[in-house]
C-alpha positions as CSV (number, residue, x, y, z in Angstrom):
1,M,-0.2,0.0,-0.2
2,V,1.0,3.6,-0.8
3,E,1.8,5.8,2.0
4,D,0.3,8.7,0.1
5,P,-2.6,8.2,-2.2
6,D,-1.4,10.4,-4.8
7,S,2.1,8.7,-5.2
8,Y,3.0,6.5,-7.5
9,H,6.1,4.4,-9.0
10,P,7.4,5.6,-12.4
11,S,9.9,2.8,-14.3
12,G,12.2,2.3,-11.9
13,D,12.7,2.3,-8.0
14,A,12.6,6.0,-7.1
15,R,9.0,7.4,-5.6
16,V,7.7,10.1,-7.5
17,A,4.0,12.0,-6.9
18,V,2.1,12.2,-9.1
19,E,2.5,16.0,-9.5
20,D,5.5,15.0,-10.6
21,L,4.1,14.2,-14.1
22,P,4.1,16.7,-16.5
23,A,1.9,19.7,-15.6
24,P,-0.8,21.0,-17.9
25,G,0.1,22.1,-21.2
26,G,-1.7,24.3,-23.0
27,T,-4.7,22.2,-24.1
28,G,-6.8,20.0,-22.0
29,I,-6.1,22.1,-18.7
30,A,-9.9,23.0,-17.3
31,P,-10.9,19.4,-17.9
32,A,-8.1,17.9,-16.7
33,E,-8.2,19.9,-13.4
34,A,-11.7,19.4,-12.7
35,L,-10.8,16.1,-13.0
36,D,-8.1,15.5,-10.8
37,A,-10.0,17.4,-8.5
38,R,-12.6,15.6,-7.9
39,I,-10.9,12.7,-8.0
40,A,-8.5,14.0,-5.2
41,A,-11.9,14.5,-3.1
42,G,-13.2,11.2,-3.8
43,T,-16.2,12.5,-5.6
44,A,-15.6,11.5,-8.8
45,V,-18.2,8.8,-10.3
46,V,-16.5,5.6,-11.5
47,G,-18.1,3.4,-14.4
48,V,-17.0,-0.2,-15.0
49,V,-18.7,-1.8,-18.1
50,G,-18.2,-5.4,-17.9
51,L,-19.2,-7.1,-14.7
52,G,-17.0,-10.3,-15.1
53,Y,-13.9,-11.6,-13.0
54,V,-12.1,-8.5,-13.9
55,G,-15.1,-5.5,-13.6
56,L,-17.1,-6.6,-10.7
57,P,-13.5,-6.9,-8.2
58,L,-12.6,-3.7,-9.6
59,A,-15.8,-2.2,-9.5
60,V,-16.7,-3.1,-5.4
61,A,-13.1,-2.0,-4.4
62,C,-13.7,1.4,-6.1
63,A,-16.7,1.8,-3.7
64,R,-14.8,0.5,-1.2
65,C,-13.0,3.2,-1.3
66,G,-15.9,6.2,-1.3
67,F,-16.6,6.3,-5.2
68,A,-19.9,6.2,-6.3
69,V,-19.7,3.1,-9.1
70,R,-22.0,2.8,-11.4
71,G,-21.5,-1.4,-12.9
72,I,-23.0,-2.0,-16.6
73,D,-23.3,-5.3,-18.0
74,V,-25.1,-6.6,-21.2
75,D,-26.5,-9.7,-19.1
76,S,-29.5,-9.2,-17.2
77,A,-29.2,-12.0,-14.7
78,K,-25.4,-11.3,-14.0
79,V,-27.3,-7.2,-13.1
80,E,-30.3,-9.1,-11.7
81,M,-28.0,-11.3,-8.9
82,L,-25.9,-8.0,-7.9
83,A,-28.6,-5.9,-7.7
84,A,-30.1,-8.4,-5.4
85,G,-26.8,-8.2,-3.3
86,D,-25.7,-11.9,-4.5
87,S,-22.2,-12.6,-6.6
88,Y,-21.7,-14.9,-8.9
89,V,-17.5,-14.6,-8.6
90,R,-15.8,-16.5,-5.9
91,D,-13.3,-13.7,-4.9
92,V,-16.1,-11.2,-4.4
93,P,-18.2,-12.8,-1.2
94,A,-21.8,-11.3,-1.2
95,D,-21.4,-9.8,1.8
96,A,-19.0,-7.0,0.1
97,V,-21.6,-6.5,-2.5
98,R,-24.1,-5.8,-0.2
99,A,-21.7,-3.2,1.2
100,A,-21.1,-1.9,-2.0
101,L,-24.7,-1.3,-2.7
102,A,-25.4,0.1,0.6
103,G,-26.2,3.8,0.4
104,G,-26.4,3.2,-3.4
105,R,-22.8,3.9,-4.1
106,F,-22.9,1.1,-6.1
107,L,-25.6,1.1,-8.9
108,V,-26.0,-1.9,-11.1
109,T,-27.3,-1.9,-14.8
110,A,-27.7,-3.1,-18.2
111,D,-28.8,0.6,-19.0
112,A,-25.4,2.3,-20.8
113,S,-27.0,5.6,-20.4
114,V,-25.0,6.0,-16.6
115,L,-22.6,6.4,-18.5
116,G,-22.6,9.9,-18.9
117,A,-23.0,10.9,-15.0
118,C,-19.4,9.5,-15.0
119,D,-16.0,10.9,-14.5
120,A,-14.1,7.9,-14.9
121,V,-14.8,4.3,-17.1
122,F,-13.1,1.5,-16.9
123,I,-13.4,-1.3,-19.7
124,C,-13.3,-4.5,-18.8
125,V,-14.4,-6.9,-21.2
126,P,-13.2,-10.2,-22.5
127,T,-10.6,-10.8,-25.1
128,P,-10.6,-14.0,-27.3
129,I,-9.5,-15.5,-29.7
130,S,-10.9,-16.6,-32.9
131,P,-10.5,-20.6,-34.3
132,Q,-7.9,-19.1,-36.3
133,K,-6.1,-18.4,-33.2
134,E,-6.5,-14.5,-33.9
135,P,-7.7,-11.6,-31.7
136,D,-11.1,-11.0,-31.0
137,T,-11.2,-7.5,-29.8
138,S,-15.1,-6.7,-31.0
139,H,-16.2,-7.0,-27.1
140,I,-13.6,-4.1,-26.4
141,A,-15.1,-2.1,-29.7
142,A,-18.6,-2.8,-28.4
143,A,-17.6,-1.2,-25.2
144,A,-15.9,1.8,-26.7
145,R,-18.8,2.2,-28.9
146,Q,-20.8,2.3,-25.3
147,V,-18.9,4.9,-23.7
148,A,-18.7,7.1,-27.0
149,A,-22.4,6.9,-27.1
150,H,-22.4,8.7,-24.2
151,L,-19.0,10.5,-23.7
152,R,-18.3,14.1,-22.6
153,P,-15.6,16.8,-22.5
154,G,-13.7,15.9,-18.8
155,Q,-14.3,12.2,-18.8
156,L,-10.9,9.6,-18.4
157,V,-11.5,6.3,-20.3
158,V,-9.1,3.2,-19.2
159,L,-9.3,-0.3,-20.7
160,R,-8.5,-2.9,-18.6
161,S,-9.0,-5.9,-20.8
162,T,-5.7,-7.6,-21.8
163,S,-4.6,-7.3,-26.0
164,Y,-2.3,-6.9,-28.0
165,P,-0.2,-3.7,-28.2
166,G,-1.5,-1.0,-30.1
167,T,-5.3,-1.9,-29.1
168,T,-6.2,1.4,-27.1
169,E,-4.4,3.7,-30.1
170,E,-6.4,1.7,-32.5
171,V,-9.4,0.4,-31.3
172,V,-10.6,2.5,-28.7
173,R,-9.3,5.8,-29.7
174,P,-11.0,6.3,-33.0
175,I,-14.2,5.3,-31.8
176,L,-13.9,7.6,-29.1
177,E,-12.5,11.0,-31.3
178,A,-15.4,10.1,-33.7
179,T,-17.4,11.6,-31.5
180,G,-15.6,14.9,-32.3
181,L,-13.7,15.0,-29.2
182,R,-10.1,14.8,-28.9
183,V,-8.1,12.3,-26.5
184,G,-5.5,14.3,-24.2
185,H,-7.6,17.4,-25.2
186,E,-10.8,17.0,-23.9
187,V,-11.1,13.3,-23.1
188,F,-8.7,11.4,-21.6
189,L,-7.6,7.6,-22.3
190,A,-5.1,5.4,-20.7
191,F,-4.3,1.5,-20.3
192,A,-4.4,-0.3,-16.9
193,P,-4.2,-4.0,-17.5
194,E,-6.0,-5.9,-15.3
195,R,-3.8,-8.5,-12.7
196,I,-5.8,-10.5,-10.7
197,D,-5.2,-14.3,-9.9
198,P,-8.4,-16.1,-9.4
199,G,-9.1,-18.1,-6.2
200,N,-5.6,-16.4,-4.7
201,P,-6.8,-14.3,-2.0
202,H,-3.5,-12.9,-1.2
203,Y,-3.2,-10.7,-4.5
204,T,-6.4,-8.2,-4.4
205,V,-7.1,-5.5,-6.9
206,E,-6.1,-3.3,-4.0
207,Q,-3.0,-5.3,-3.3
208,V,-0.9,-5.7,-6.4
209,P,0.8,-3.0,-8.4
210,V,-0.9,-1.3,-11.6
211,V,0.9,-0.3,-14.4
212,V,-0.7,2.6,-16.6
213,G,0.1,3.9,-20.0
214,G,-1.8,6.6,-21.1
215,C,-2.1,8.5,-24.7
216,D,-0.7,11.6,-23.5
217,P,0.9,12.6,-20.0
218,Q,-2.3,14.6,-18.9
219,S,-4.1,10.7,-19.3
220,T,-1.0,8.7,-17.8
221,R,-1.5,11.4,-14.9
222,L,-5.1,11.1,-14.0
223,A,-5.4,7.7,-14.5
224,A,-2.2,7.2,-12.2
225,R,-4.1,9.4,-9.6
226,L,-7.7,7.4,-10.2
227,L,-5.9,4.1,-9.3
228,A,-3.5,4.8,-6.6
229,R,-6.5,5.8,-4.3
230,L,-7.3,2.5,-4.7
231,G,-4.1,1.3,-2.9
232,P,-2.0,-0.5,-5.0
233,H,1.3,1.0,-6.5
234,V,1.1,2.6,-9.7
235,V,4.2,2.1,-12.3
236,A,3.4,4.5,-15.4
237,V,4.8,3.3,-18.3
238,S,5.4,5.6,-21.8
239,S,2.4,4.7,-23.7
240,P,-0.7,2.3,-23.8
241,A,1.4,-0.2,-25.9
242,A,4.5,-0.3,-23.6
243,A,1.5,-1.4,-21.1
244,E,0.0,-3.2,-22.9
245,M,3.3,-5.2,-24.0
246,A,4.2,-5.3,-20.3
247,K,0.8,-7.6,-19.7
248,L,1.3,-9.8,-22.2
249,L,5.1,-10.2,-21.4
250,E,3.8,-11.3,-18.2
251,N,1.5,-13.8,-19.4
252,V,3.6,-15.5,-22.3
253,F,6.5,-15.7,-19.7
254,R,4.1,-18.1,-17.6
255,N,3.3,-20.0,-20.5
256,V,6.5,-20.2,-22.2
257,N,7.6,-21.5,-18.9
258,I,5.3,-24.0,-18.4
259,A,6.0,-25.6,-21.6
260,L,9.6,-26.1,-20.7
261,V,8.3,-27.9,-17.6
262,N,6.0,-29.9,-19.3
263,Q,8.4,-31.0,-22.3
264,V,10.9,-32.2,-19.3
265,A,8.1,-34.1,-17.6
266,Q,7.7,-36.0,-20.4
267,L,11.4,-37.2,-20.9
268,C,10.8,-37.9,-17.2
269,D,8.2,-39.9,-17.9
270,R,10.6,-41.7,-20.4
271,M,13.4,-41.9,-18.3
272,G,11.7,-42.8,-14.9
273,L,12.4,-39.7,-13.2
274,D,9.8,-38.0,-10.9
275,V,9.4,-34.3,-12.6
276,W,8.5,-33.2,-9.4
277,E,11.0,-34.3,-7.4
278,V,13.6,-32.8,-10.3
279,V,11.7,-29.1,-9.9
280,E,11.9,-28.9,-6.2
281,A,15.6,-30.0,-6.2
282,A,16.3,-27.6,-9.3
283,A,14.2,-25.2,-6.8
284,T,16.5,-25.0,-4.2
285,K,19.3,-22.6,-6.3
286,P,18.9,-19.5,-4.7
287,Y,19.0,-17.3,-7.4
288,G,19.0,-17.8,-11.9
289,F,16.1,-20.5,-11.4
290,M,12.2,-19.6,-11.0
291,A,10.2,-23.4,-10.5
292,F,7.6,-23.5,-12.4
293,W,5.6,-26.7,-12.7
294,P,3.8,-29.2,-15.3
295,G,0.5,-29.6,-16.3
296,L,-2.7,-28.2,-18.2
297,V,-2.8,-25.1,-19.2
298,G,-5.9,-23.1,-18.7
299,G,-8.1,-20.0,-18.4
300,H,-8.8,-16.8,-20.4
301,C,-5.5,-15.3,-20.5
302,I,-2.2,-17.7,-20.3
303,P,-3.5,-20.1,-23.6
304,V,-4.5,-16.9,-25.6
305,D,-2.2,-14.1,-24.7
306,P,0.5,-16.1,-26.9
307,Y,-1.5,-15.5,-29.7
308,Y,-2.1,-11.9,-29.3
309,L,1.4,-11.7,-29.1
310,A,2.3,-13.5,-32.2
311,W,-0.8,-11.9,-34.4
312,K,0.5,-8.4,-33.7
313,A,4.2,-9.6,-34.2
314,R,3.0,-10.6,-38.0
315,E,2.1,-7.0,-38.6
316,Y,5.7,-6.2,-38.6
317,D,7.2,-9.2,-40.6
318,F,8.5,-10.9,-37.2
319,H,7.6,-14.4,-36.0
320,M,7.3,-15.3,-32.7
321,D,8.2,-19.0,-33.0
322,F,9.7,-20.0,-30.0
323,I,6.6,-18.5,-28.4
324,E,4.2,-20.1,-30.6
325,L,6.4,-23.4,-30.2
326,A,5.4,-23.3,-26.3
327,A,1.8,-22.8,-26.6
328,R,1.5,-25.7,-28.8
329,V,3.4,-27.9,-26.4
330,N,1.1,-26.7,-24.0
331,E,-1.9,-27.4,-26.1
332,E,-1.2,-30.6,-26.2
333,M,-0.7,-31.7,-23.0
334,P,-4.7,-32.8,-23.0
335,F,-3.3,-35.5,-25.4
336,Y,-0.4,-36.7,-23.3
337,V,-2.2,-36.9,-20.5
338,V,-5.1,-39.1,-22.1
339,N,-2.3,-41.2,-23.7
340,R,-1.1,-42.2,-20.5
341,L,-3.9,-42.7,-18.7
342,M,-5.3,-44.9,-21.2
343,A,-2.2,-46.6,-21.4
344,V,-2.4,-47.2,-17.8
345,L,-6.2,-48.2,-17.9
346,Y,-5.5,-51.0,-20.3
347,D,-2.6,-52.7,-18.5
348,N,-4.7,-53.1,-15.3
349,A,-7.7,-54.2,-17.7
350,A,-5.2,-57.3,-19.3
351,Q,-3.7,-57.7,-15.5
352,G,-7.3,-57.8,-14.3
353,A,-8.0,-60.4,-17.2
354,T,-5.3,-62.5,-16.1
355,R,-6.5,-62.2,-12.8
356,G,-10.3,-62.9,-13.8
357,A,-8.8,-66.0,-15.6
358,A,-7.3,-67.3,-12.9
359,H,-9.8,-66.4,-10.8
360,G,-12.4,-67.9,-12.9
361,A,-10.6,-71.2,-12.7
362,G,-10.8,-71.4,-9.5
363,Q,-14.4,-70.4,-9.0
364,G,-14.9,-73.3,-11.6
365,A,-13.2,-76.2,-8.9
366,A,-15.2,-75.0,-6.5
367,Q,-18.7,-74.8,-8.2
368,G,-17.8,-78.3,-9.1
369,A,-17.6,-78.9,-5.5
370,G,-20.7,-77.7,-4.8
371,Q,-20.1,-74.1,-3.4
372,G,-21.7,-71.0,-4.9
373,T,-20.4,-67.8,-6.4
374,E,-21.7,-63.8,-6.3
375,S,-21.5,-62.3,-10.0
376,H,-20.0,-58.5,-9.7
377,P,-20.0,-56.3,-12.2
378,S,-17.1,-55.2,-11.7
379,V,-13.0,-56.5,-10.9
380,P,-10.9,-53.8,-9.2
381,G,-8.3,-52.1,-11.3
382,G,-9.3,-54.3,-14.5
383,G,-12.5,-52.7,-15.9
384,H,-16.0,-52.7,-15.9
385,A,-18.4,-55.3,-17.5
386,G,-18.4,-55.2,-21.2
387,G,-14.4,-53.9,-21.3
388,R,-15.4,-50.3,-20.7
389,Q,-13.3,-48.0,-18.5
390,R,-14.6,-45.6,-15.9
391,V,-13.2,-42.6,-15.1
392,L,-13.8,-40.0,-12.3
393,V,-12.5,-36.1,-13.7
394,L,-12.1,-34.5,-10.2
395,G,-11.8,-30.8,-10.8
396,V,-13.2,-29.4,-14.4
397,A,-12.1,-25.8,-13.3
398,F,-9.6,-24.0,-15.2
399,K,-7.1,-23.8,-12.1
400,R,-7.8,-24.8,-8.2
401,D,-10.3,-22.7,-6.0
402,V,-11.9,-21.1,-8.8
403,D,-15.3,-21.5,-10.5
404,D,-14.4,-20.4,-14.1
405,A,-14.4,-23.5,-16.8
406,R,-13.6,-21.1,-19.3
407,Y,-10.7,-22.7,-21.3
408,S,-10.0,-25.1,-19.1
409,P,-8.1,-28.2,-20.5
410,A,-10.6,-30.4,-18.7
411,L,-13.4,-30.1,-21.7
412,K,-10.6,-31.2,-23.9
413,V,-9.7,-34.1,-21.3
414,I,-12.9,-35.3,-21.3
415,D,-14.0,-34.9,-25.2
416,L,-10.9,-37.2,-25.7
417,L,-11.9,-40.0,-23.3
418,R,-15.0,-40.1,-24.6
419,R,-13.4,-40.2,-27.8
420,R,-11.8,-43.5,-26.8
421,K,-15.1,-45.0,-25.6
422,V,-14.6,-44.3,-22.0
423,E,-17.0,-43.3,-19.1
424,V,-16.1,-40.0,-17.7
425,L,-18.0,-38.5,-14.7
426,Y,-16.9,-35.5,-12.6
427,H,-17.1,-34.0,-9.3
428,D,-16.0,-30.6,-9.0
429,P,-17.6,-28.5,-5.7
430,Y,-17.7,-25.0,-7.8
431,I,-18.6,-25.9,-11.2
432,P,-22.7,-28.0,-10.7
433,R,-22.7,-28.0,-14.7
434,I,-20.5,-28.2,-18.1
435,V,-20.9,-28.5,-21.9
436,A,-17.4,-30.6,-23.2
437,N,-17.9,-30.5,-27.0
438,G,-21.3,-29.9,-27.0
439,A,-22.3,-32.5,-24.9
440,P,-23.8,-31.4,-21.4
441,L,-22.4,-33.1,-17.9
442,A,-23.6,-32.6,-14.4
443,S,-21.1,-32.5,-11.7
444,T,-21.2,-35.8,-9.9
445,P,-21.5,-36.1,-5.7
446,L,-18.3,-37.6,-4.2
447,T,-18.9,-40.6,-1.9
448,A,-17.0,-43.5,-1.0
449,A,-18.8,-45.4,-3.3
450,L,-18.5,-44.1,-6.8
451,L,-15.0,-43.6,-5.7
452,Q,-14.4,-47.4,-5.2
453,D,-16.7,-48.1,-8.2
454,V,-14.5,-46.1,-11.1
455,D,-11.3,-47.6,-12.8
456,C,-9.6,-44.5,-11.9
457,V,-9.6,-40.9,-10.4
458,L,-8.1,-38.1,-12.8
459,I,-7.3,-35.3,-11.0
460,L,-7.1,-31.9,-13.0
461,A,-8.1,-29.3,-10.7
462,D,-6.4,-29.5,-7.3
463,H,-9.4,-27.9,-5.1
464,S,-8.0,-26.9,-2.0
465,C,-11.3,-28.2,-0.3
466,C,-11.3,-31.9,-1.0
467,D,-9.9,-34.6,1.3
468,Y,-7.0,-36.3,-1.1
469,A,-5.8,-38.9,1.7
470,W,-10.0,-39.6,1.8
471,I,-10.0,-40.4,-2.0
472,V,-6.7,-42.1,-2.4
473,R,-7.9,-44.7,0.6
474,N,-11.2,-45.1,-1.4
475,A,-10.2,-45.1,-5.0
476,R,-8.4,-47.5,-6.9
477,M,-6.5,-45.9,-8.5
478,V,-5.5,-42.0,-8.8
479,F,-3.6,-40.2,-11.6
480,D,-2.5,-36.8,-10.7
481,V,-1.4,-34.3,-13.1
482,R,-1.7,-31.4,-10.3
483,N,0.8,-33.6,-7.4
484,A,-2.1,-32.6,-4.9
485,T,-1.3,-36.1,-3.4
486,R,2.0,-35.0,-2.7
487,Q,1.2,-35.4,1.0
488,V,-0.4,-38.3,0.9
489,A,1.0,-41.2,2.9
490,E,-1.0,-44.0,2.8
491,G,-1.7,-45.7,-0.5
492,R,0.8,-44.4,-2.3
493,E,0.9,-47.3,-4.8
494,K,-2.2,-46.1,-6.1
495,I,-1.0,-43.2,-7.4
496,I,0.2,-42.8,-10.9
497,R,2.0,-38.4,-11.2
498,L,2.0,-36.4,-14.2
């Protein structure tokens, strides 16, 4: 937390006050000074377009800071839930929503006309990729048009959605300036990327440093001053494109390093080594190494952002082969996981058939001696009647402790298993229903009977609420992709790790 809400960090270690940014020049002085005064007094009205996993935490934080907030979303169901004091984002408890609503500080609506009364507007909308793995900025453009329809002199617009370098200047700015109002003169525009870590209560909007790049010095100054009021350190950079590139670098860095350790994991499998042990050992070096863990990559940022950067690079006749290769390595991990799982299932089925044949011979001798036998629909470790395997997927969220299955690799794994004629069930305490390749599926209650009945429990999301010792104790076999069972001592012979 900064000691002075008017201070921020520039691109370096020195602390500089917001007032040390370039003072207003010959243009835009009156609108900038008026907005500056309202931000300083806490009387500015803040609009947030898009109340999802990025926008809702920001809106609630602004209300908690004392600003009047107008939240806009096109999803009427979300608007109704929030207006009733409920929350659909696990990181924002219902109590926080109700506190923001108290006293009328937080107004939620689908009517974008409320933006006309806002002094500052944050755009927090999705930035997916197309089937051709190209950026889809249609949501940003639509939100910018909403803002432009009610734009007035003295307003600040801040894009928070992750996108390629140039989006703020090339997509948002032309839409705003089509109104006749000029950025840096009558209105102000900046980019300040979200840096949330869904499911992690230790890194909130108020705690994580924020990067800000404005289209001009005044835009940077105003955006920095507003965001500093929320609490985090503010790092000012020279342009929106610099801030956009910084955000992509953060996420591509993670994607590339996960790809590296995923390839090491596959090599360790062939060599009979434990990749988890290897990474833990390497991580004891106090410098020059950062631990990344193998597994499946999902979510709305990490698997998407490499393609945003690679697409923009081609505009400059530059090909980011390294980054795209890393993205492909991670995209192929669901296939690797399924292939390993199927090999284990087939081995167990073959062993079960061998045991069953020997058991059957003994049964025949016993029956010949006049003794009866009980029929069992399945043989532990050997598959079910008719040879069809049953797998329970534990966790379909894209990461631990979140209720979001967007871009979840679990959906691909389930689809691949179904193509192999495996009967797939899933349990996720946070996601009651999913659709995998067009096929709906509901979460199955987690019981000892279920664990004992399926051929394998496949852990894809290591939710902290699960009792993994109990799961291992009751399961026939556990394929642990997330190393969730690392502390389980009993029944380790049942556990297969990535």
